C-alpha positions in Angstrom: 107.4 114.1 117.9 104.5 112.9 120.6 102.8 109.9 120.0 99.1 111.3 118.3 101.5 112.8 115.2 103.7 109.5 115.0 100.7 107.2 114.9 98.8 109.4 112.3 101.8 109.2 109.9 101.9 105.6 110.2 98.2 105.5 109.3 99.2 107.8 106.4 101.7 105.3 105.0 99.1 102.0 106.0 96.7 103.6 103.6 98.8 103.9 100.8 99.6 100.1 100.6 97.8 98.9 97.8 95.0 95.9 97.8 97.2 92.4 97.2 100.6 93.8 99.0 101.9 93.8 102.5 104.4 95.8 104.6 106.3 95.6 107.4 106.2 97.3 111.0 110.0 98.1 110.3 109.8 99.4 106.8 107.3 102.1 107.9 109.1 102.9 111.0 112.1 103.1 109.0 110.2 105.1 106.2 109.1 107.7 108.9 112.5 107.9 109.9 111.7 106.2 112.9 114.2 103.0 112.1 114.3 100.6 115.4 110.6 102.0 116.2 108.8 98.8 114.7 107.2 98.1 118.1 105.5 101.7 118.0 104.2 100.8 114.3 102.6 97.6 116.3 100.9 100.0 118.7 99.9 102.6 116.3 98.3 99.3 114.3 96.3 98.2 117.5 95.1 101.6 118.1 94.0 102.2 114.4 90.5 100.6 114.0 89.0 104.2 115.9 91.3 106.3 112.7 89.5 107.8 110.0 89.5 107.4 107.1 90.1 103.6 107.8 93.3 102.0 107.8 93.8 98.7 106.2 95.9 97.3 109.2 95.9 93.9 108.0 98.2 95.0 105.4 101.0 95.3 108.2 103.1 92.1 109.0 106.5 91.4 110.7 109.4 90.8 108.9 109.4 87.4 107.8 105.5 87.7 106.4 104.0 86.5 109.9 100.4 87.8 110.9 101.6 88.8 114.1 98.8 91.6 114.5 96.2 89.0 113.8 94.6 88.8 118.1 94.1 92.6 117.5 91.5 91.8 115.2 88.3 90.4 117.0 88.5 86.9 115.6 92.1 84.7 115.1 91.1 84.3 111.3 90.1 87.9 110.4 93.3 89.3 109.4 93.9 86.1 107.4 89.9 86.6 105.7 90.9 90.0 104.6 94.3 89.2 103.1 92.6 86.2 101.4 89.9 88.4 100.0 93.1 90.6 98.4 94.2 87.7 96.5 97.2 87.2 99.6 98.0 83.1 100.2 98.6 82.4 103.7 99.5 79.4 105.3 100.5 79.0 109.4 99.6 82.4 109.5 102.4 83.6 107.4 102.3 85.1 103.7 103.1 82.8 100.7 105.4 84.8 98.2 105.9 87.5 100.7 109.0 88.8 99.3 106.9 89.3 95.9 104.0 91.2 97.5 106.3 92.8 99.9 105.1 97.2 99.3 108.7 99.3 100.6 107.3 102.7 101.0 111.0 103.5 101.1 111.2 102.2 97.2 107.7 102.7 96.4 105.8 106.3 98.2 106.0 109.0 95.9 105.3 111.5 98.7 106.2 113.1 101.5 104.4 112.4 105.2 
């Protein structure tokens, strides 16, 4: 699979994350059959600003709920602001109640990508 088609698959999954929920880079990679490619999902998120339809990249965090991608949003606080606008609580760059709002595509996604 080439990088472009992998990125497009990542974007399709991220577009399915419901408002007010978050997913991790690793869960997306695993769902796409590329377990161990969390970093590639991160690269896709870094490039997602050019994707159409838009990709809610702010809903993708690391496996501990940390906002590790926040510096790719133009301002260091924008990712947190976007999450908080959806009712997600963030403290010290970490999602509060992470396990409760975590969206696992392997369990909740009803479509093939």
